[in-house]
C-alpha positions as CSV (number, residue, x, y, z in Angstrom):
1,X,130.4,-127.5,161.1
2,X,128.0,-125.0,159.6
3,X,125.2,-127.5,160.0
4,X,126.0,-127.8,163.7
5,X,126.0,-124.1,164.2
6,X,122.6,-123.8,162.4
7,X,121.3,-126.6,164.7
8,X,122.4,-124.8,167.8
9,X,121.0,-121.5,166.5
10,X,117.7,-123.2,165.8
11,X,117.6,-124.6,169.4
12,X,118.4,-121.2,170.8
13,X,115.5,-119.5,168.9
14,X,113.1,-122.3,169.9
15,X,114.1,-121.8,173.6
16,X,113.6,-118.0,173.2
17,X,110.2,-118.4,171.7
18,X,109.1,-120.8,174.5
19,X,110.3,-118.3,177.1
20,X,108.4,-115.5,175.5
21,X,105.2,-117.6,175.4
22,X,105.7,-118.4,179.1
23,X,106.1,-114.8,180.0
24,X,102.9,-113.9,178.1
25,X,101.0,-116.7,179.7
26,X,102.0,-115.4,183.2
27,X,101.2,-111.8,182.2
28,X,97.7,-112.7,180.8
29,X,96.6,-115.0,183.5
30,X,93.7,-114.4,185.8
31,X,94.3,-114.3,189.5
32,X,91.9,-115.2,192.3
33,X,92.0,-115.9,196.0
34,X,89.1,-117.3,198.0
35,X,87.1,-117.0,194.8
36,X,85.8,-120.0,192.9
37,X,85.9,-119.3,189.1
38,X,83.6,-121.4,187.0
39,X,83.5,-120.0,183.5
40,X,82.1,-116.5,183.8
41,X,80.7,-117.1,187.3
42,X,82.6,-116.0,190.4
43,X,81.5,-117.2,193.9
44,X,82.9,-116.7,197.4
45,X,85.0,-119.6,198.5
46,X,86.5,-118.8,201.9
47,X,85.8,-118.5,205.6
48,X,83.9,-115.5,206.9
49,X,86.3,-112.6,207.3
50,X,88.6,-113.7,204.5
51,X,88.7,-111.3,201.6
52,X,88.0,-112.9,198.2
53,X,89.5,-111.1,195.2
54,X,89.5,-111.8,191.5
55,X,91.7,-109.9,188.9
56,X,91.0,-110.4,185.2
57,X,93.9,-111.5,182.9
58,X,93.8,-108.4,180.6
59,X,93.5,-104.7,181.3
60,X,90.8,-102.4,179.8
61,X,91.9,-100.9,176.5
62,X,90.6,-98.2,174.2
63,X,88.7,-100.8,172.1
64,X,87.5,-102.8,175.2
65,X,86.9,-100.1,177.8
66,X,84.0,-101.4,179.8
67,X,82.9,-104.5,181.8
68,X,79.9,-105.4,183.9
69,X,79.2,-107.7,186.9
70,X,75.7,-109.1,187.4
71,X,74.9,-110.0,191.1
72,X,73.4,-113.5,191.1
73,X,73.3,-113.7,194.9
74,X,74.3,-111.0,197.3
75,X,75.0,-113.6,200.1
76,X,75.0,-112.8,203.7
77,X,76.3,-109.2,203.6
78,X,76.4,-108.3,199.9
79,X,80.0,-107.1,200.4
80,X,80.7,-107.1,196.6
81,X,83.2,-104.7,195.1
82,X,83.6,-103.9,191.4
83,X,86.5,-101.8,190.0
84,X,89.9,-101.5,188.5
85,X,93.3,-102.4,189.9
86,X,97.0,-102.4,188.8
87,X,98.4,-105.6,187.4
88,X,100.1,-106.8,190.6
89,X,97.4,-105.8,193.0
90,X,97.4,-107.8,196.3
91,X,94.6,-110.3,196.5
92,X,94.5,-109.8,200.3
93,X,92.4,-106.6,200.0
94,X,89.2,-105.7,198.2
95,X,89.5,-103.6,195.1
96,X,89.7,-99.9,196.0
97,X,91.5,-100.3,199.3
98,X,95.1,-100.0,198.0
99,X,96.8,-97.2,196.0
100,X,96.3,-97.3,192.3
101,X,92.9,-98.9,192.5
102,X,89.2,-97.8,192.6
103,X,86.0,-99.7,193.2
104,X,82.3,-99.3,193.8
105,X,81.1,-101.3,196.8
106,X,77.6,-102.8,196.6
107,X,77.0,-103.1,200.4
108,X,77.3,-99.4,201.2
109,X,77.1,-97.7,197.8
110,X,80.5,-96.0,198.5
111,X,83.4,-95.4,196.2
112,X,86.8,-96.5,197.5
113,X,89.8,-94.9,195.8
114,X,93.2,-96.1,197.0
115,X,92.3,-96.3,200.7
116,X,90.1,-98.3,203.1
117,X,87.8,-95.3,203.7
118,X,85.1,-94.7,201.1
119,X,83.0,-91.7,200.2
120,X,79.3,-91.7,199.4
121,X,78.9,-92.3,195.7
122,X,75.7,-94.2,194.7
123,X,73.0,-96.5,196.0
124,X,73.4,-100.0,197.5
125,X,73.2,-102.9,195.1
126,X,71.7,-106.4,195.7
127,X,70.7,-109.6,193.8
128,X,69.6,-108.9,190.3
129,X,71.5,-105.6,190.0
130,X,74.3,-105.0,187.4
131,X,77.4,-102.9,188.3
132,X,79.4,-101.6,185.4
133,X,82.9,-100.0,185.3
134,X,84.8,-98.4,182.4
135,X,87.4,-95.9,181.3
136,X,86.5,-93.0,179.0
137,X,88.3,-93.6,175.7
138,X,89.8,-90.1,175.7
139,X,91.7,-91.1,178.9
140,X,94.1,-93.3,176.9
141,X,95.4,-90.2,175.1
142,X,96.3,-88.2,178.3
143,X,97.4,-91.2,180.5
144,X,94.9,-90.2,183.2
145,X,92.0,-92.6,183.6
146,X,88.6,-91.1,183.8
147,X,86.8,-94.1,185.4
148,X,83.0,-94.3,185.4
149,X,80.6,-96.6,187.0
150,X,77.1,-97.7,186.1
151,X,74.2,-99.4,187.9
152,X,71.8,-101.3,185.8
153,X,73.1,-99.5,182.7
154,X,72.7,-96.0,184.1
155,X,75.7,-93.9,185.0
156,X,76.4,-93.4,188.7
157,X,79.4,-91.2,188.6
158,X,83.1,-91.0,187.8
159,X,86.6,-90.7,189.4
160,X,90.0,-89.7,187.9
161,X,93.2,-91.6,188.6
162,X,96.6,-92.0,187.0
163,X,96.8,-94.6,184.2
164,X,99.8,-96.9,184.7
165,X,101.8,-98.2,181.6
166,X,100.6,-101.7,182.4
167,X,96.9,-100.5,182.4
168,X,94.1,-101.1,184.8
169,X,92.6,-104.6,185.2
170,X,89.0,-105.4,186.0
171,X,88.6,-106.7,189.5
172,X,85.9,-108.1,191.7
173,X,85.9,-108.4,195.5
174,X,83.7,-110.9,197.5
175,X,83.6,-111.0,201.3
176,X,80.8,-113.1,202.7
177,X,79.2,-116.6,202.3
178,X,76.8,-117.1,199.4
179,X,78.0,-114.2,197.3
180,X,77.9,-115.1,193.6
181,X,78.3,-112.9,190.5
182,X,78.5,-113.3,186.8
183,X,81.3,-111.4,185.0
184,X,80.9,-109.9,181.5
185,X,84.4,-108.7,180.4
186,X,83.2,-107.6,177.0
187,X,80.0,-105.9,178.0
188,X,78.5,-103.3,175.7
189,X,77.2,-100.0,176.9
190,X,73.5,-99.6,176.4
191,X,73.9,-96.0,175.3
192,X,77.5,-94.9,174.8
193,X,76.4,-91.2,174.7
194,X,74.9,-91.5,178.1
195,X,78.2,-92.5,179.5
196,X,79.8,-89.2,178.7
197,X,81.1,-87.4,181.8
198,X,79.1,-84.6,183.3
199,X,81.5,-81.8,182.4
200,X,82.4,-81.0,178.8
201,X,84.5,-78.3,177.4
202,X,81.5,-76.4,176.1
203,X,80.3,-76.0,179.6
204,X,83.3,-73.8,180.5
205,X,83.0,-70.1,179.8
206,X,86.7,-69.8,179.7
207,X,89.7,-72.1,179.6
208,X,93.1,-70.4,179.7
209,X,96.2,-72.7,179.7
210,X,93.9,-75.5,181.0
211,X,92.8,-78.6,179.1
212,X,89.4,-80.2,179.9
213,X,89.1,-83.9,179.4
214,X,85.7,-85.0,180.7
215,X,85.7,-84.0,184.4
216,X,89.5,-83.7,184.4
217,X,91.2,-80.3,184.3
218,X,94.9,-80.3,183.4
219,X,97.3,-77.4,183.5
220,X,99.1,-77.0,180.2
221,X,100.8,-73.6,180.6
222,X,104.5,-72.7,180.8
223,X,104.6,-72.5,184.6
224,X,107.6,-70.2,184.6
225,X,106.4,-67.0,186.2
226,X,103.6,-65.6,188.5
227,X,101.5,-64.6,185.5
228,X,101.5,-68.1,184.0
229,X,98.2,-69.0,185.7
230,X,95.9,-71.6,184.3
231,X,92.2,-70.6,184.7
232,X,89.0,-72.5,184.3
233,X,85.8,-70.6,184.7
234,X,82.3,-72.2,184.4
235,X,79.8,-70.9,181.9
236,X,77.0,-70.6,184.4
237,X,76.9,-69.0,187.9
238,X,75.9,-70.7,191.1
239,X,72.2,-70.5,191.8
240,X,69.7,-71.5,194.4
241,X,69.1,-74.7,192.4
242,X,72.8,-75.4,192.0
243,X,74.7,-73.8,194.9
244,X,77.7,-76.0,195.5
245,X,80.5,-77.7,193.6
246,X,83.7,-79.7,194.5
247,X,87.2,-80.3,193.2
248,X,89.1,-83.5,193.8
249,X,92.9,-83.2,193.6
250,X,94.2,-86.1,191.5
251,X,97.7,-84.8,191.2
252,X,98.9,-81.8,193.2
253,X,102.1,-81.2,191.1
254,X,105.2,-79.9,192.7
255,X,103.6,-77.1,194.8
256,X,99.9,-77.7,194.7
257,X,99.2,-74.2,193.5
258,X,95.5,-74.9,193.2
259,X,92.7,-72.4,194.0
260,X,89.0,-72.9,194.2
261,X,86.4,-70.1,194.5
262,X,84.0,-67.7,192.9
263,X,84.6,-64.7,190.7
264,X,82.9,-62.2,188.4
265,X,82.5,-63.3,184.8
266,X,85.2,-60.9,183.4
267,X,87.8,-61.9,185.9
268,X,91.4,-61.5,184.6
269,X,92.7,-64.7,183.1
270,X,96.2,-64.5,184.5
271,X,95.2,-64.0,188.2
272,X,94.3,-66.7,190.7
273,X,90.7,-66.4,192.0
274,X,90.8,-64.3,195.2
275,X,93.7,-62.2,194.1
276,X,91.7,-59.4,192.4
277,X,88.5,-57.6,193.3
278,X,85.2,-59.4,192.7
279,X,86.5,-62.8,193.7
280,X,87.0,-65.1,196.7
281,X,89.0,-68.3,196.8
282,X,90.4,-71.1,199.0
283,X,94.0,-71.9,198.2
284,X,95.2,-75.4,198.6
285,X,98.9,-74.8,198.9
286,X,98.7,-72.7,202.1
287,X,95.1,-73.2,203.4
288,X,94.5,-69.5,203.2
289,X,91.4,-67.6,201.9
290,X,91.9,-64.7,199.5
291,X,89.3,-62.1,199.0
292,X,90.2,-59.5,196.4
293,X,93.7,-59.2,197.6
294,X,97.1,-60.8,197.0
295,X,97.4,-61.3,200.8
296,X,95.4,-64.2,202.3
297,X,94.1,-64.9,205.7
298,X,94.5,-68.3,207.6
299,X,91.3,-70.2,206.9
300,X,91.6,-74.0,206.7
301,X,94.1,-76.9,206.3
302,X,96.4,-77.3,203.4
303,X,95.1,-79.7,200.7
304,X,97.0,-82.6,199.2
305,X,96.6,-85.5,196.7
306,X,93.2,-87.2,197.1
307,X,91.6,-84.3,199.0
308,X,88.3,-82.8,198.0
309,X,87.7,-79.1,198.2
310,X,84.2,-77.6,198.0
311,X,82.7,-74.2,197.6
312,X,79.1,-73.0,197.8
313,X,76.7,-70.2,198.6
314,X,74.1,-70.2,201.4
315,X,71.5,-68.1,199.7
316,X,69.1,-66.1,201.8
317,X,65.5,-67.4,201.7
318,X,64.3,-64.3,199.9
319,X,67.0,-64.3,197.3
320,X,66.0,-64.6,193.6
321,X,67.8,-64.3,190.3
322,X,65.8,-63.9,187.1
323,X,66.2,-66.8,184.7
324,X,68.3,-68.5,187.2
325,X,70.5,-71.2,185.6
326,X,68.7,-71.0,182.3
327,X,70.9,-68.6,180.5
328,X,74.6,-68.3,179.7
329,X,74.4,-64.6,180.2
330,X,74.5,-63.0,183.7
331,X,71.4,-61.3,184.9
332,X,71.7,-57.9,186.5
333,X,68.4,-58.1,188.4
334,X,68.8,-59.7,191.8
335,X,66.6,-59.4,194.8
336,X,68.0,-58.3,197.1
337,X,70.7,-56.5,195.2
338,X,73.8,-57.4,197.3
339,X,73.6,-60.0,200.0
340,X,76.3,-61.7,202.0
341,X,78.0,-64.8,200.7
342,X,78.7,-66.9,203.8
343,X,81.2,-69.7,204.4
344,X,81.0,-70.7,208.0
345,X,83.0,-67.9,209.6
346,X,83.6,-65.9,206.4
347,X,81.3,-63.2,204.9
348,X,82.1,-61.5,201.6
349,X,79.7,-59.3,199.6
350,X,80.1,-60.3,196.0
351,X,78.0,-58.9,193.2
352,X,76.0,-61.6,191.2
353,X,76.6,-63.7,189.3
354,X,79.0,-65.9,191.3
355,X,80.8,-68.0,188.7
356,X,82.6,-71.1,189.8
357,X,86.3,-70.9,189.1
358,X,89.5,-73.0,189.4
359,X,93.1,-71.9,188.8
360,X,96.5,-73.4,188.6
361,X,99.9,-71.9,189.1
362,X,103.4,-72.9,188.1
363,X,104.5,-75.6,188.2
364,X,101.5,-77.1,186.4
365,X,98.8,-79.0,188.6
366,X,95.4,-81.0,188.0
367,X,91.7,-81.0,189.8
368,X,87.5,-82.5,189.9
369,X,83.0,-80.7,190.0
370,X,82.7,-83.3,191.2
371,X,85.8,-82.1,188.7
372,X,89.3,-83.7,188.9
373,X,92.5,-81.7,188.9
374,X,95.8,-82.9,187.4
375,X,99.1,-81.1,187.2
């Protein structure tokens, strides 16, 4: 009797092991539609108009955070997309078109992030070019993917997006006859230091209740009262050589209490930009502009997840600032002394320097320079 029980227990364990292996085989299985896979070579295998999509079997990880695609033949249209997608991404659409995905498209040089409308990002790519895509290693600690792209080994730009528990899988889209690429899932960065994002913590003059992770800013304050403001202030002011910056809202939080603007260097750390004198800011939650007062005026539309807010200065032609952009310290000599800062229909006299500033209010939110904001 005991031998019979041991026999059935052995069969049960063997069945369980087989089921686990089958599940793992399905999980780590490459998927492709209208794409012919021959080793590391992918080629379009469909009628014109049909989307070809390939998804790699395993996601990027901290130890393997980068891959590349070499364009062997750009085909008729060169409609090749390289990016990252969630595990169960639909193969009916190119990477970057559906939520949770991002991709660099070779035919127009645009970045598509979760929707079928892209934004200008880099240059077009053709036969012989290499497109790379990776995730900054620090992203795996904060569960927000700082995705970067390269062209021929040189960094093009980056974009922030949530990092799902299943991870983000390398994906390639093909969409016209003759397109053929070679996939390198374990590519090595030519210069890992060159892949660092373009906004580091040392570039910020002040960070109060805000954590910087590459180009991602995340609110880490208590978020319980009106004074629990998270503030990020750039070290250097805007200048005639660098007169504009942007913020992309990655996660608006519960209320989207995000403000973007300019302020003096000694601006109070517990006040939204625009609320106190010497500052002006556009607030995402209500679309109002605040200029040195806690009462705002109607200005523009409200901003939501995925929106990009920008701020800049239209300097007069005769404007000059000594040592402009070369020093961390503000310069008191400006010619002319006080000139108007213009934003289409809004004019506000601010004394130089005009330091870029972002802020967050309870409950916690995020933002992108191009910087990305996360709550």
